[in-house]
C-alpha positions in Angstrom: -11.9 -39.1 -11.3 -13.1 -35.6 -11.4 -12.6 -33.6 -14.7 -10.5 -30.6 -14.7 -12.0 -27.1 -15.6 -12.4 -26.9 -19.2 -9.7 -25.2 -21.4 -8.4 -22.9 -22.5 -7.2 -21.3 -19.5 -5.7 -17.6 -19.2 -3.7 -15.6 -16.8 -5.5 -12.5 -15.1 -4.2 -10.1 -12.6 -7.0 -10.1 -9.9 -6.9 -8.0 -6.8 -5.9 -9.7 -3.3 -5.8 -8.5 0.0 -2.0 -8.9 0.6 -0.1 -5.7 -0.8 3.2 -7.4 -0.2 2.5 -10.2 -2.9 1.9 -10.2 -6.6 -0.4 -12.7 -7.7 -1.2 -14.1 -11.1 -4.4 -16.0 -11.3 -5.0 -18.9 -13.8 -8.6 -18.6 -14.9 -10.9 -20.4 -17.1 -11.3 -18.2 -20.2 -15.0 -18.4 -20.3 -15.4 -17.5 -16.4 -13.3 -14.7 -15.2 -14.3 -15.5 -11.7 -13.4 -19.0 -11.6 -9.8 -19.1 -10.2 -8.1 -22.4 -11.0 -4.7 -21.7 -9.4 -2.8 -18.6 -7.9 1.0 -18.2 -8.5 2.6 -15.9 -6.3 6.0 -14.3 -5.7 7.2 -11.4 -3.5 6.7 -8.3 -5.1 9.3 -7.4 -7.8 9.7 -11.2 -8.7 9.4 -11.9 -12.3 9.2 -15.8 -12.2 5.7 -15.7 -11.1 4.3 -14.6 -14.4 6.7 -17.0 -16.3 5.6 -19.9 -14.2 1.9 -18.9 -14.5 2.5 -18.7 -18.5 4.0 -22.0 -18.6 1.4 -23.8 -16.6 -1.3 -22.1 -19.1 0.6 -23.3 -22.0 1.2 -26.6 -21.0 -2.4 -27.2 -20.0 -4.1 -25.7 -22.9 -1.8 -27.7 -25.3 -1.9 -31.0 -23.4 -4.8 -32.8 -25.5 -3.7 -31.7 -28.8 0.0 -32.7 -28.1 -1.0 -36.1 -26.8 -3.3 -36.7 -29.9 -0.5 -35.7 -32.1 1.8 -38.1 -30.4 -0.9 -41.0 -30.7 -1.2 -40.4 -34.5 2.8 -40.3 -34.9 3.1 -43.4 -33.0 1.7 -45.4 -35.8 4.3 -44.0 -38.2 7.1 -44.4 -35.7 6.0 -47.9 -35.2 6.1 -48.7 -38.8 9.7 -47.1 -39.2 11.0 -49.4 -36.2 9.6 -52.6 -38.0 10.8 -51.6 -41.5 14.3 -50.7 -40.2 15.2 -53.4 -38.0 19.0 -52.3 -38.2 18.3 -48.7 -37.3 18.6 -48.5 -33.5 17.4 -44.7 -33.8 14.2 -45.6 -35.1 13.8 -48.2 -31.9 14.9 -45.2 -29.7 12.2 -42.9 -31.2 9.5 -45.7 -30.5 10.5 -45.9 -26.8 10.5 -42.0 -26.7 6.9 -41.8 -28.2 5.4 -44.5 -26.4 6.9 -43.3 -22.9 5.8 -39.8 -23.6 2.3 -41.0 -24.2 2.5 -43.1 -21.2 3.5 -40.2 -19.3 0.7 -37.7 -20.5 -1.9 -40.5 -20.0 -0.7 -41.4 -16.7 -0.7 -37.6 -15.1 -4.1 -36.6 -16.9 
């Protein structure tokens, strides 16, 4: 599988041809000319910038969050084994395991 553009990413306002649209361009921080994605909304819309911020935040945080979940998994596994009678610990184990699976499956 091809690797994605290295993070961190950032949002830039880059001039585009169509004056009816506002564009938020997601770019690699170390290469402002490298557009990764363009988020558009008709002029006057506010969700384009919020969507672009959300994409950048999620992508820039993905690897760190996945690593933290993997570290936390051993503690959650221990809690689930040590407290057989507590269903909440088992639920936490399922939640963390499923989150790791989803993150690795989609990355």
